[in-house]
Residue frames as qw, qx, qy, qz and C-alpha x, y, z in Angstrom:
[[0.104, -0.754, -0.575, -0.300, 53.52, -209.89, -281.96],
 [0.103, 0.280, -0.245, 0.923, 53.28, -206.31, -280.69],
 [0.423, -0.589, -0.689, -0.008, 51.14, -206.18, -277.55],
 [0.058, -0.516, 0.194, -0.832, 50.02, -203.17, -275.51],
 [0.470, -0.424, -0.728, 0.264, 49.34, -203.61, -271.81],
 [0.188, -0.649, -0.011, -0.737, 47.33, -200.80, -270.26],
 [0.715, -0.609, 0.170, -0.298, 48.07, -200.99, -266.54],
 [0.794, 0.367, -0.452, 0.173, 51.46, -202.60, -267.10],
 [0.182, 0.425, -0.650, 0.603, 52.78, -201.83, -263.60],
 [0.692, -0.355, 0.134, -0.614, 49.76, -203.16, -261.73],
 [0.640, -0.321, 0.671, -0.195, 49.55, -206.47, -259.93],
 [0.834, 0.304, 0.461, 0.019, 48.54, -208.45, -263.01],
 [0.507, 0.859, -0.076, -0.015, 50.12, -206.14, -265.58],
 [0.134, -0.782, 0.609, 0.020, 53.63, -206.42, -264.17],
 [0.651, -0.138, 0.746, 0.019, 53.50, -210.20, -264.26],
 [0.727, 0.567, 0.385, -0.036, 51.95, -210.22, -267.74],
 [0.279, 0.909, -0.289, -0.110, 54.56, -207.82, -269.14],
 [0.254, -0.590, 0.764, 0.055, 57.42, -210.03, -267.98],
 [0.702, 0.104, 0.700, -0.083, 55.63, -213.21, -269.04],
 [0.679, 0.692, 0.232, -0.078, 54.88, -212.07, -272.61],
 [0.179, 0.860, -0.469, -0.090, 58.37, -210.67, -273.14],
 [0.462, -0.395, 0.794, 0.004, 59.70, -214.03, -272.03],
 [0.715, 0.347, 0.607, -0.022, 57.65, -215.55, -274.85],
 [0.470, 0.036, 0.479, 0.740, 59.33, -213.25, -277.38],
 [0.145, 0.823, 0.507, 0.209, 56.60, -210.65, -277.82],
 [0.233, 0.261, -0.082, 0.933, 57.21, -206.90, -278.08],
 [0.272, -0.685, -0.653, 0.176, 55.32, -205.27, -275.22],
 [0.047, 0.546, 0.019, 0.836, 54.28, -201.60, -275.09],
 [0.340, -0.401, -0.685, 0.505, 53.86, -200.56, -271.45],
 [0.133, -0.541, -0.155, -0.816, 51.34, -197.91, -270.40],
 [0.543, -0.525, -0.612, 0.236, 50.78, -197.11, -266.73],
 [0.144, -0.938, -0.123, -0.292, 50.08, -193.99, -264.70],
 [0.711, -0.612, 0.077, 0.337, 53.10, -194.65, -262.46],
 [0.659, 0.125, 0.278, 0.687, 55.25, -193.57, -265.44],
 [0.125, -0.239, -0.001, 0.963, 53.90, -190.00, -265.35],
 [0.413, 0.503, 0.294, -0.700, 51.08, -187.85, -266.68],
 [0.401, 0.420, -0.555, -0.595, 51.73, -188.85, -270.30],
 [0.282, -0.014, -0.955, -0.088, 50.71, -192.36, -269.19],
 [0.265, 0.229, 0.619, -0.703, 47.51, -191.17, -267.48],
 [0.081, 0.290, 0.852, 0.429, 44.62, -192.72, -269.40],
 [0.019, 0.751, 0.595, -0.287, 42.12, -190.24, -267.94],
 [0.076, -0.581, 0.166, 0.793, 43.82, -187.35, -269.80],
 [0.533, 0.559, 0.608, 0.184, 41.91, -186.54, -272.98],
 [0.900, 0.358, -0.242, -0.043, 43.47, -186.33, -275.52],
 [0.626, -0.603, 0.472, 0.144, 46.55, -188.39, -274.72],
 [0.505, 0.682, -0.466, -0.252, 49.14, -188.69, -277.49],
 [0.048, -0.419, 0.903, -0.080, 51.01, -191.58, -275.86],
 [0.588, 0.164, 0.708, -0.356, 47.82, -193.59, -275.40],
 [0.677, 0.629, -0.042, -0.379, 47.00, -192.98, -279.08],
 [0.289, 0.650, -0.690, -0.133, 50.47, -194.22, -280.05],
 [0.203, -0.265, 0.929, -0.161, 50.51, -197.44, -278.03],
 [0.643, 0.326, 0.595, -0.355, 47.03, -198.45, -279.21],
 [0.599, 0.703, -0.160, -0.347, 47.60, -197.50, -282.86],
 [0.371, 0.620, -0.691, -0.026, 51.01, -199.22, -283.07],
 [0.371, -0.252, 0.844, -0.294, 50.01, -202.64, -281.74],
 [0.370, -0.016, -0.832, -0.413, 48.46, -205.94, -282.73],
 [0.561, -0.474, -0.675, -0.069, 46.65, -206.65, -279.47],
 [0.122, -0.536, 0.298, -0.781, 45.59, -204.72, -276.35],
 [0.484, -0.381, -0.748, 0.248, 45.13, -205.93, -272.79],
 [0.201, -0.640, -0.016, -0.741, 42.98, -203.33, -271.01],
 [0.617, -0.297, -0.645, 0.340, 43.95, -203.98, -267.38],
 [0.159, 0.179, -0.263, 0.934, 44.21, -200.37, -266.19],
 [0.420, -0.681, -0.495, -0.338, 41.68, -199.29, -263.55],
 [0.136, -0.521, 0.457, -0.708, 41.54, -197.30, -260.33],
 [0.872, -0.288, -0.297, -0.262, 41.20, -200.26, -258.00],
 [0.057, 0.502, -0.761, 0.407, 42.69, -201.94, -254.96],
 [0.312, -0.139, -0.925, 0.166, 41.89, -204.47, -252.28],
 [0.325, -0.672, -0.661, -0.072, 39.03, -204.37, -249.80],
 [0.365, -0.572, -0.269, 0.683, 40.61, -201.66, -247.62],
 [0.131, -0.129, 0.321, 0.929, 41.01, -199.40, -250.66],
 [0.180, -0.401, -0.689, -0.576, 37.53, -200.05, -252.06],
 [0.351, -0.650, -0.631, 0.237, 35.89, -199.57, -248.67],
 [0.291, -0.548, -0.126, 0.774, 37.53, -196.14, -248.44],
 [0.046, -0.379, 0.328, 0.864, 37.34, -194.83, -252.00],
 [0.168, 0.236, 0.839, 0.461, 34.86, -196.58, -254.30],
 [0.038, 0.778, 0.623, -0.072, 31.95, -194.28, -253.35],
 [0.199, -0.641, 0.020, 0.741, 33.92, -191.09, -254.07],
 [0.508, 0.808, 0.053, -0.294, 33.52, -188.83, -257.09],
 [0.049, 0.734, -0.623, -0.266, 37.20, -189.18, -258.02],
 [0.444, -0.128, 0.885, 0.058, 37.04, -192.98, -258.09],
 [0.579, 0.548, 0.592, -0.115, 33.98, -193.08, -260.35],
 [0.335, 0.894, -0.088, -0.283, 35.20, -190.20, -262.53],
 [0.172, -0.614, 0.717, 0.281, 38.68, -191.69, -262.99],
 [0.457, 0.022, 0.882, 0.115, 37.32, -195.02, -264.17],
 [0.523, 0.685, 0.488, -0.138, 34.58, -193.69, -266.45],
 [0.210, 0.885, -0.268, -0.317, 36.97, -191.18, -268.11],
 [0.288, -0.445, 0.811, 0.248, 39.56, -193.92, -268.56],
 [0.532, 0.270, 0.801, 0.044, 37.06, -196.22, -270.22],
 [0.449, 0.827, 0.238, -0.240, 35.63, -193.54, -272.51],
 [0.049, 0.818, -0.477, -0.316, 39.15, -192.65, -273.63],
 [0.305, -0.317, 0.876, 0.200, 40.46, -196.18, -274.17],
 [0.533, 0.384, 0.753, -0.040, 37.35, -197.68, -275.73],
 [0.387, 0.850, 0.057, -0.352, 37.11, -194.69, -278.08],
 [0.064, 0.697, -0.643, -0.313, 40.61, -195.43, -279.38],
 [0.413, -0.053, 0.907, 0.064, 39.98, -199.17, -279.61],
 [0.542, 0.633, 0.521, -0.186, 36.94, -198.39, -281.75],
 [0.256, 0.870, -0.206, -0.367, 38.84, -195.83, -283.86],
 [0.094, 0.612, -0.752, -0.225, 41.73, -198.18, -284.66],
 [0.900, 0.088, -0.202, -0.376, 39.65, -201.39, -284.71],
 [0.147, 0.511, -0.818, 0.221, 41.98, -203.37, -282.45],
 [0.764, -0.242, -0.595, -0.061, 41.57, -206.80, -280.96],
 [0.049, -0.501, 0.512, -0.696, 41.47, -206.50, -277.19],
 [0.546, -0.374, -0.739, 0.127, 40.65, -208.06, -273.85],
 [0.261, -0.646, 0.132, -0.705, 38.96, -206.03, -271.11],
 [0.353, 0.003, -0.826, 0.439, 39.69, -207.06, -267.53],
 [0.530, -0.533, -0.158, -0.640, 36.47, -207.17, -265.55],
 [0.074, -0.280, 0.786, -0.547, 35.69, -208.68, -262.15],
 [0.250, -0.343, -0.905, -0.018, 33.34, -211.14, -260.51],
 [0.037, -0.465, -0.501, 0.729, 31.94, -208.03, -258.79],
 [0.068, 0.010, -0.407, -0.911, 30.49, -206.67, -262.05],
 [0.368, -0.439, -0.711, -0.409, 27.08, -208.14, -261.21],
 [0.367, -0.512, -0.582, 0.514, 27.01, -206.44, -257.79],
 [0.148, 0.721, 0.340, 0.585, 25.08, -203.30, -258.64],
 [0.449, -0.873, -0.179, 0.064, 25.42, -201.83, -255.12],
 [0.657, -0.430, 0.199, 0.586, 29.17, -201.48, -255.70],
 [0.274, 0.884, -0.133, -0.354, 30.44, -198.47, -257.71],
 [0.184, -0.508, 0.778, 0.320, 33.48, -200.58, -258.64],
 [0.453, 0.209, 0.864, 0.063, 31.22, -203.38, -259.85],
 [0.429, 0.785, 0.359, -0.264, 29.03, -200.92, -261.77],
 [0.108, 0.805, -0.417, -0.409, 32.09, -199.43, -263.50],
 [0.266, -0.258, 0.892, 0.260, 33.28, -202.89, -264.50],
 [0.487, 0.483, 0.721, -0.103, 29.80, -203.71, -265.82],
 [0.338, 0.863, 0.004, -0.375, 29.93, -200.57, -267.96],
 [0.067, -0.612, 0.699, 0.363, 33.28, -201.75, -269.31],
 [0.430, 0.097, 0.893, 0.090, 31.74, -205.09, -270.24],
 [0.471, 0.725, 0.448, -0.229, 29.00, -203.29, -272.20],
 [0.161, 0.829, -0.363, -0.394, 31.59, -201.19, -274.05],
 [0.255, -0.381, 0.853, 0.251, 33.54, -204.38, -274.83],
 [0.502, 0.348, 0.791, -0.021, 30.55, -206.28, -276.19],
 [0.402, 0.834, 0.182, -0.332, 29.59, -203.32, -278.37],
 [0.177, 0.788, -0.513, -0.290, 33.07, -203.39, -279.95],
 [0.959, 0.176, -0.194, -0.105, 33.12, -207.21, -280.24],
 [0.162, 0.597, -0.713, 0.330, 36.08, -207.50, -277.90],
 [0.717, -0.206, -0.665, 0.044, 36.47, -210.12, -275.18],
 [0.408, -0.697, 0.267, -0.526, 35.81, -209.71, -271.46],
 [0.614, -0.001, -0.741, 0.271, 37.60, -211.75, -268.81],
 [0.543, -0.732, -0.027, -0.410, 36.39, -211.77, -265.22],
 [0.385, 0.372, -0.702, 0.470, 39.12, -211.98, -262.61],
 [0.744, -0.583, -0.263, -0.192, 38.46, -213.61, -259.27],
 [0.575, -0.785, 0.229, 0.002, 40.92, -212.33, -256.64],
 [0.797, 0.435, -0.229, 0.352, 44.21, -212.62, -258.50],
 [0.529, -0.828, 0.152, 0.107, 47.20, -212.38, -256.16],
 [0.792, 0.309, -0.089, 0.519, 50.92, -211.78, -256.56],
 [0.467, -0.260, -0.180, 0.826, 53.54, -209.20, -255.61],
 [0.076, 0.893, 0.370, 0.243, 52.17, -205.64, -255.30],
 [0.466, 0.204, -0.179, 0.842, 54.18, -202.43, -255.06],
 [0.222, -0.475, -0.031, -0.851, 51.38, -200.07, -253.96],
 [0.154, -0.097, -0.859, 0.479, 50.69, -200.79, -250.27],
 [0.358, 0.163, 0.277, -0.877, 47.60, -198.57, -250.17],
 [0.704, 0.229, -0.261, -0.620, 45.95, -200.62, -252.91],
 [0.081, 0.290, -0.953, 0.033, 47.23, -204.01, -251.71],
 [0.768, -0.186, -0.405, -0.460, 44.92, -207.00, -251.77],
 [0.777, -0.566, 0.087, -0.262, 44.50, -209.32, -248.82],
 [0.954, -0.045, -0.082, 0.283, 47.44, -211.72, -249.28],
 [0.528, 0.409, -0.174, 0.724, 50.15, -209.10, -249.81],
 [0.300, -0.718, 0.075, -0.623, 48.51, -206.88, -247.19],
 [0.869, -0.485, -0.006, -0.097, 48.68, -209.64, -244.57],
 [0.854, 0.102, -0.125, 0.494, 52.31, -210.46, -245.42],
 [0.250, 0.585, -0.148, 0.758, 53.37, -206.82, -245.10],
 [0.511, -0.678, 0.072, -0.523, 51.47, -206.36, -241.85],
 [0.945, -0.279, -0.130, 0.108, 52.99, -209.53, -240.46],
 [0.695, 0.211, -0.165, 0.668, 56.51, -208.21, -241.02],
 [0.116, 0.503, -0.095, 0.851, 55.81, -204.63, -239.95],
 [0.488, -0.485, 0.125, -0.715, 53.23, -205.05, -237.19],
 [0.006, -0.208, 0.936, -0.284, 53.54, -208.68, -236.09],
 [0.370, 0.327, 0.776, -0.393, 49.83, -209.33, -236.64],
 [0.032, -0.276, -0.669, -0.689, 47.07, -209.48, -239.23],
 [0.227, 0.339, 0.506, -0.760, 44.21, -207.21, -238.24],
 [0.160, 0.348, 0.824, 0.418, 41.23, -208.23, -240.34],
 [0.258, -0.113, -0.116, -0.952, 38.45, -205.95, -241.55],
 [0.756, -0.174, -0.281, -0.565, 35.96, -208.79, -241.01],
 [0.767, -0.392, 0.446, -0.244, 35.51, -211.97, -239.02],
 [0.030, -0.513, 0.810, 0.283, 37.27, -213.81, -241.84],
 [0.599, 0.148, 0.768, -0.173, 34.53, -216.32, -242.56],
 [0.616, 0.675, 0.007, -0.406, 33.84, -215.03, -246.07],
 [0.749, -0.055, 0.563, 0.344, 35.23, -217.19, -248.86],
 [0.334, 0.786, -0.253, -0.455, 36.96, -216.13, -252.07],
 [0.920, 0.256, 0.197, 0.222, 38.41, -217.87, -255.09],
 [0.211, -0.842, 0.349, 0.352, 42.10, -216.91, -255.31],
 [0.867, 0.450, 0.104, 0.189, 44.28, -217.27, -258.43],
 [0.586, -0.485, 0.244, 0.601, 48.07, -216.95, -258.58],
 [0.240, 0.803, -0.127, -0.530, 49.23, -214.25, -261.02],
 [0.077, -0.402, 0.798, 0.443, 51.38, -216.57, -263.14],
 [0.307, 0.333, 0.891, 0.037, 48.38, -218.82, -263.78],
 [0.282, 0.793, 0.317, -0.437, 46.43, -215.69, -264.71],
 [0.058, 0.656, -0.484, -0.576, 49.10, -214.80, -267.30],
 [0.183, -0.045, 0.934, 0.305, 48.76, -218.23, -268.91],
 [0.305, 0.597, 0.716, -0.195, 45.00, -217.75, -269.09],
 [0.212, 0.827, 0.020, -0.521, 45.34, -214.34, -270.73],
 [0.052, -0.453, 0.728, 0.512, 47.87, -215.68, -273.23],
 [0.269, 0.228, 0.929, 0.115, 45.42, -218.47, -274.09],
 [0.301, 0.755, 0.475, -0.338, 42.57, -216.01, -274.66],
 [0.114, 0.756, -0.315, -0.563, 44.81, -213.91, -276.91],
 [0.094, -0.306, 0.856, 0.405, 46.08, -216.88, -278.94],
 [0.109, 0.337, 0.927, 0.127, 42.62, -218.47, -279.25],
 [0.161, 0.268, 0.159, -0.937, 40.85, -215.13, -279.72],
 [0.464, 0.099, -0.462, -0.749, 38.70, -216.27, -282.63],
 [0.309, -0.167, -0.936, 0.032, 37.53, -219.34, -280.68],
 [0.088, -0.438, -0.659, 0.605, 35.55, -217.07, -278.37],
 [0.004, 0.689, 0.490, 0.534, 32.53, -214.79, -278.75],
 [0.006, -0.472, 0.236, -0.850, 32.01, -211.44, -276.94],
 [0.675, -0.448, -0.004, -0.586, 29.24, -212.92, -274.81],
 [0.803, 0.000, -0.578, 0.147, 31.29, -215.93, -273.66],
 [0.578, -0.792, 0.077, -0.182, 31.74, -216.13, -269.86],
 [0.707, 0.380, -0.435, 0.409, 35.53, -216.16, -269.51],
 [0.588, -0.782, 0.083, -0.188, 36.03, -216.44, -265.77],
 [0.553, 0.492, -0.551, 0.385, 39.69, -216.44, -264.76],
 [0.575, -0.598, 0.320, -0.457, 39.82, -218.13, -261.37],
 [0.023, -0.366, 0.920, -0.136, 41.07, -221.14, -259.43],
 [0.686, -0.193, -0.500, -0.493, 37.54, -222.56, -259.10],
 [0.620, -0.261, -0.664, 0.327, 38.33, -223.30, -255.44],
 [0.282, -0.832, -0.077, -0.471, 37.07, -221.25, -252.48],
 [0.590, -0.046, -0.531, 0.607, 39.19, -220.37, -249.46],
 [0.319, -0.887, -0.336, 0.001, 38.12, -218.34, -246.42],
 [0.153, 0.846, -0.271, 0.434, 40.06, -215.27, -245.33],
 [0.681, -0.615, 0.360, -0.169, 40.72, -217.05, -242.03],
 [0.946, 0.055, 0.231, 0.219, 42.35, -219.89, -243.96],
 [0.526, 0.731, -0.091, 0.426, 44.45, -217.39, -245.93],
 [0.247, -0.837, 0.340, -0.349, 45.65, -215.84, -242.66],
 [0.858, -0.378, 0.345, -0.038, 46.51, -219.27, -241.28],
 [0.874, 0.350, 0.099, 0.323, 48.55, -220.24, -244.36],
 [0.294, 0.798, -0.208, 0.483, 50.51, -216.97, -244.17],
 [0.563, -0.713, 0.330, -0.255, 51.01, -217.43, -240.43],
 [0.960, -0.087, 0.226, 0.140, 52.56, -220.80, -241.27],
 [0.655, 0.607, -0.068, 0.444, 55.02, -219.12, -243.64],
 [0.121, -0.832, 0.318, -0.438, 56.14, -216.81, -240.82],
 [0.828, -0.466, 0.292, -0.113, 56.59, -219.79, -238.52],
 [0.924, 0.258, 0.044, 0.280, 58.98, -221.35, -241.06],
 [0.443, 0.605, -0.226, 0.622, 61.32, -218.36, -240.65],
 [0.498, -0.207, -0.600, 0.590, 60.94, -218.33, -236.86],
 [0.088, -0.136, 0.105, -0.981, 58.63, -215.34, -236.58],
 [0.003, -0.469, -0.847, 0.249, 55.43, -215.42, -234.54],
 [0.172, -0.135, -0.185, -0.958, 52.52, -213.35, -235.85],
 [0.237, 0.303, 0.761, -0.522, 49.02, -213.06, -234.42],
 [0.068, -0.375, -0.687, -0.618, 45.72, -213.24, -236.28],
 [0.100, 0.291, 0.495, -0.812, 43.14, -210.67, -235.12],
 [0.044, 0.481, 0.764, 0.429, 39.75, -211.27, -236.74],
 [0.188, -0.146, 0.081, -0.968, 37.31, -208.38, -236.69],
 [0.327, 0.264, 0.756, -0.502, 33.68, -208.54, -235.64],
 [0.492, 0.492, -0.023, -0.718, 32.08, -207.27, -238.83],
 [0.757, 0.318, 0.561, 0.110, 30.81, -209.26, -241.77],
 [0.430, 0.049, 0.464, 0.773, 32.15, -208.53, -245.24],
 [0.203, 0.762, 0.338, -0.514, 30.87, -205.11, -246.40],
 [0.042, 0.521, -0.498, -0.692, 32.68, -204.84, -249.76],
 [0.294, 0.048, -0.823, -0.484, 31.43, -207.93, -251.55],
 [0.630, -0.196, 0.207, -0.722, 28.75, -208.48, -248.86],
 [0.420, -0.185, 0.883, -0.100, 29.71, -212.15, -248.80],
 [0.741, 0.423, -0.057, -0.519, 27.97, -212.62, -252.14],
 [0.602, -0.179, 0.758, 0.178, 28.47, -216.12, -253.48],
 [0.535, 0.580, -0.318, -0.527, 28.91, -215.85, -257.21],
 [0.899, 0.052, 0.429, 0.064, 29.11, -219.00, -259.26],
 [0.085, -0.605, 0.578, 0.541, 32.25, -219.14, -261.39],
 [0.844, 0.458, 0.046, -0.276, 31.58, -220.32, -264.94],
 [0.638, -0.396, 0.592, 0.293, 34.07, -223.02, -265.95],
 [0.727, 0.666, 0.128, -0.112, 33.64, -222.48, -269.70],
 [0.235, 0.854, -0.462, -0.042, 37.29, -221.43, -270.16],
 [0.577, -0.443, 0.686, -0.017, 38.57, -224.74, -268.77],
 [0.866, 0.418, 0.275, 0.010, 38.06, -226.16, -272.24],
 [0.564, 0.745, -0.166, 0.317, 41.20, -224.18, -273.15],
 [0.206, 0.555, -0.529, 0.608, 43.02, -223.46, -269.86],
 [0.747, -0.534, -0.396, -0.016, 43.26, -224.79, -266.31],
 [0.213, -0.859, 0.365, -0.290, 44.89, -223.21, -263.22],
 [0.768, 0.221, -0.561, 0.218, 47.95, -225.05, -261.88],
 [0.250, 0.334, -0.577, 0.702, 49.04, -223.43, -258.62],
 [0.485, -0.569, -0.658, 0.089, 47.47, -224.37, -255.29],
 [0.221, -0.922, -0.058, -0.314, 46.78, -221.60, -252.79],
 [0.752, -0.598, 0.134, 0.241, 49.48, -222.92, -250.44],
 [0.727, 0.059, 0.279, 0.625, 52.15, -222.97, -253.15],
 [0.245, 0.754, 0.246, 0.558, 51.13, -219.59, -254.54],
 [0.401, -0.906, -0.001, -0.133, 51.27, -217.90, -251.14],
 [0.798, -0.398, 0.200, 0.406, 54.67, -219.52, -250.48],
 [0.597, 0.372, 0.270, 0.658, 55.99, -218.02, -253.75],
 [0.009, -0.866, -0.143, -0.480, 54.70, -214.54, -252.92],
 [0.642, -0.763, 0.045, 0.056, 56.02, -214.76, -249.35],
 [0.802, -0.136, 0.214, 0.541, 59.47, -215.83, -250.58],
 [0.424, 0.554, 0.242, 0.675, 59.57, -212.94, -253.07],
 [0.194, -0.873, -0.129, -0.428, 58.43, -210.36, -250.51],
 [0.754, -0.609, -0.140, 0.202, 60.44, -211.35, -247.44],
 [0.672, 0.150, 0.000, 0.725, 63.65, -209.86, -248.81],
 [0.008, -0.750, -0.105, -0.653, 62.21, -206.39, -248.14],
 [0.565, -0.743, 0.102, -0.343, 62.45, -207.10, -244.39],
 [0.898, -0.358, 0.197, 0.161, 65.08, -209.82, -243.94]]
């Protein structure tokens, strides 16, 4: 099968590209890191037309997004909102034009109307439903990330541990999140693609571990990984409460577990990411 991955160099996209090629699929990559011709906000974009026209299935993962530090700094800016709304108008217009099967990557934050990021994802869900595509909601997927500015909490803590010898938290660390290892996420996305006709546009396809872990616990697990290599790192909780997700407790819908279940525990997943990243410093 020919598959297009929009956002193919991102945290999830990079894993998914390698995973699907390993399964024998032909994968078209499209990501802004490859240059302006891969910038989905450029209208018209000949390369975007080509990779959507010449494909059997599209994973729409591309978005201007990052971890809490990035969202706290940028999600209320004009550029952030403009980039994401232009991207969606461009991509969804082509998906409608060429009548392609596709999955749109949303977030558990899409119901948090105070968040520009959440509002943009909600708009994407509405586009998707109108075109009878499928929406998946990611809950804090983690894996190796190349862009330090946009890093999410696990890779951010690992990098800071090596470079600064401590994890300085934005919050007091009591907020809980559901974390999912990227390889498990790839299996879920493959399942949604292969079982596409089993699902309806309104189905709640939540891609998560269905287990909550506090940020303090995450820091402690990573601290343990450093101890295994003989390096002492300090945990420095902040005083503030979570201001990005405002410690909202969403309920993950387990509907998708009729087709897929996560396999990797948080301890094992962090150990895999730590092992892959440590070579940059050791």
